N, C-alpha and C positions, 0 to 999 in steps of 0.2 A: 571655528565654531559654526553651528548651524544658524543660518540667517535667512533673509528673504530669498526665495527661489528666483532664478533668472526669469525675465519676462517670457510669458508663453508657457511656462512650466507650472505644474501643480505644486502643492506643498510637499516637503520631504516626507518620505514614508513614515507613517505613524504619527505625524504631526496633525493637530486639529485644523479643520478648514477655517480660513479666516472669513469673518463677516464684515460687511461694510463696503464702501466704495473700493478700497485698495484690494481687498480680497475677492471682489466680484460677487460676494454673497449678499443676502438680504439682511439688513440690520435686525437684531433680535426683536425690538419693539415693533418695527414695521411688519415683520413676519407674524408676530402675535396678533396684531390688528387684522392682518389679512386672514389668518386662521379663524378669528372671531367672526369676521364678515362672511367667510365661506360657510360657517355653521349657520348663521342667520339666513343666508341665502338658500340653505337646504330645507328650511321650514316652509310649510304651505302659507300662502299669502292671505287666504280668506278663511282660515279656520285654525284652531289650536289643536296640537297633537294631544292624545290622551294623557301623556305625562305632563304636558303643559296645563291641561285642565285640572289635574290633581294639584299641581303647585299653586295655580290660581285660587282654587277653592281653599287650600290650606292658608294662604295669605289673607283672603277675605274673611274667613272664619276667625282667624287670629285677631284681625283688626276689630271685628265685632265683639270679641271677648275681652279686649284690652282693658276697658274700664273696670271690669270685675277682677281682672288679674294684675292690674297695675301695681308695681312695687310701692310699698308704703312711703318710700323716700321721694317719689315723684308726685308733683302737685296734682290735685284733683282736676280733671279735665285736660291734662297735658296729653299730647298725642304720643303714640309709640315712635321709637326710632328704629330704623332698619336693623341696627345692631341688636335690638331687643328680640328680633326674630331668630337670631342665631341659636339660642338654646331650645327653641320650639321643636319637639321631636318630629312632628308631622312635616313641618317646613323643611327641616334638615333632611328627612328621608326623601321627600319629593324633589328637593333641590339636587341632592346627590344622584338621584336616578335620572335627572334630566340634563343638568348643566355640566359640560366638560370643564376642566380646570381653567381653560383659556377664556371662558366666557364669564363676564362680570354679572353678578346678580342684579345690580342696578340697571345695567343695560337691557337685560331680559325683561325686567318689569316695565321700563320705559317704552321699549320697542314692541312688546307683545301684549301687555295688558295695561298700557298707559292710559287707555280710555276709561279704565275702571279704577286704577290705583294711581295716586299722585305722590311723587317723591319731591319733597321740598328741601333743598340744601340749607343747612344751618352751619353755625361755627363748628370748628374742630373736625370738619370732614364728614359729619354725620348727616343723615337725612330723616326728616319727619315723614311719617307715612299716613296718608289719608285715603279714604275712598274719594274718588273724583267728585268734585262739587260739594264735598262735605266739610271742607276746611272752613274755619270761622271766617266770616266776611271781613272782619276788621283786621285779619292777618293776611288776607289775600292781596297780592299786588295787582291792582286793578288793571294795569296795562297788559298783564300776562294772564288774566283770569281764564282766557280760553286758549292760551298758548300762542297768541299773535298780537300784533300791534292793532291800534284802532283802525288804521288804514286797511290792514288785512281783513279785519272783521267786516268793515264796510264793503270791501270788495266781494267777500263771500255772500253777504246778504244781497248785493246787487245782482248776483247770478240767479236769484230765486224769483219766481213769478210775483208780480205786484198784487194782482187781484185774485189769485187762487193759490192752492198749494201744489207743490210738485208731488209726484207719486211717493217719493221717499218721505217727504214731510207728512203727507196724509197718513202713511203707515205709522209713523211715530206718534202723530197726534191721536189716532184711533187707539193705539196701544196705551197711551197715557190715560185717555178717558176710560178705557176698559179697566185699567188698573185702579183708578179712583172708584169706579162703580163696585169693585170687589173689595175695597179696603174696609177692614173691620176693626182697625185699631181705635183705641179710645181717644187718640189725639191725631191731628193731621199727619200724613206721612212726610218723611224727609226725602230729599232727593236721593240720599244714600239708600233708602229702602227700595228704590227701583233697581238696584244693582243685581237683585236676585230674580227679577222678572224677565224671563227669557224673551218675551215678545218685545218689551221695551229695549232690552239689550241688543237684540238683532236689528231692530229698526234704527236704534241710535248709532250703532257702529256703521251702518250703511250710509246714513245721512251725515254723521259727524265722526268720521274715522280718526284714528290717531294722526295727529299733526294738523287737524282742522283748527283754524284760528278762533273758532267760536265754541264756547262751552254749551253744555246741555241747558243750563239755566238761562244763558243769554239767548239761546234759540227760543225757549219758552216765552221769555219776556218780550222778545221782538216780534215773534210770528204768531203766537197763540195767546198773547197776553190779555186779549179780550175775553177769553174763556178760562184761562188758568192764571192764577197769581202765585208768586213766590214771596216768601218773607224770611228774614233772618230770625232764627230761634236762638236768641243770645243766651238763654239759659242752658242750652245743650250744645251751643257752638256749631250749628248746622243750618241748612236751609230747609224750610217746609214748603209744601205747595198744596193747592186744592182748587176746587171750582171757585171762580171769582165771586166774592161776596159770602163765601161759606167758611172762611177761616176765622171769622169773629175776632176775638181778642188774642188769638194764638200768635205767639212771636211778636215781632215788632216790624212795622212796615219799613222796608229798605228799598232803595232803587228808584227808577223812574216811574212815572204814572203808567197806568195800564196802556199796553202797546197793542201789537197785533196789526195785521194788514187790514184792508178795508173789509174783506169778507168776514174776518173774525170779529171785528168791531160790530158789524151789522148783526152777526150771529149772537153776540153777547147781548145786544139790545132786544133781540127776540126772546131769548131764554138760553141760559148757559149751556145746558145739554139737551134741552127739550125741543119744542117745535121748530119747524123750518129746517129739519135735517141736522139739528144739534150743532150748527155752526159749520158744517161741511160746505165747501163751495158747490154751486149747482152742478158743475161738471163732474164733481167727484162723488155725488150721492149714489149709493147702491140702488139697483133696481129692486122694486118690490113685486113679488109674485112671479 
């Protein structure tokens, strides 16, 4: 009977190659992971491919429509599950055009658009899907709100200037102030509303890239809290934000007292967005004329 070939010889003619240590091949799961990593390594680091952009937009638009399209048997205000995206025609089309069978949908979301879309594991192997920083505060695990431990968050903030903003911080701060100056909604914007603002998105990804231990909201509270305040809007299960003192009774106050570094606190005392350069550190003010 045909058995194991002698040492140094290959398998008998017509026999499948063996995998694993004895056969000298790579175990199937290990090869699958290697193929998946090779595919991710082939993607550009600093931008999304056109097909990735299409899938990203399809997912974000689906999340935005969820409450209107939510099945009747799901409770009001309940988030979508990733499995709910399966029947969505546009997501299916974009996913099929982009992802090879060896790449998991969840991994692509976490590694490529994790700064915008949050997957939260729940029972039975499912994932709840939220826009980043839009999950209800009372359901967020505080330790992991920005993806890191408290020690990691503190270490990140320790790298930032104490009495001024870094260039990347100033770009994000200016983008937020500009966004608020253009906001025409009847109620304060939510953090999720910034997901479609290209200036904020670009500045945010530069300062707080995927894997950063600090979330967008945490950076606002800690670094520009003297100008911008955030509150939990428990009625809608999200975070709202606005110029300090202008939110009125919207939402409910949550979190630490107004923060910000020394420059932002002095700027808030002068006037939230007005005189004295609108809160910009002296070294960061644009020249006039």
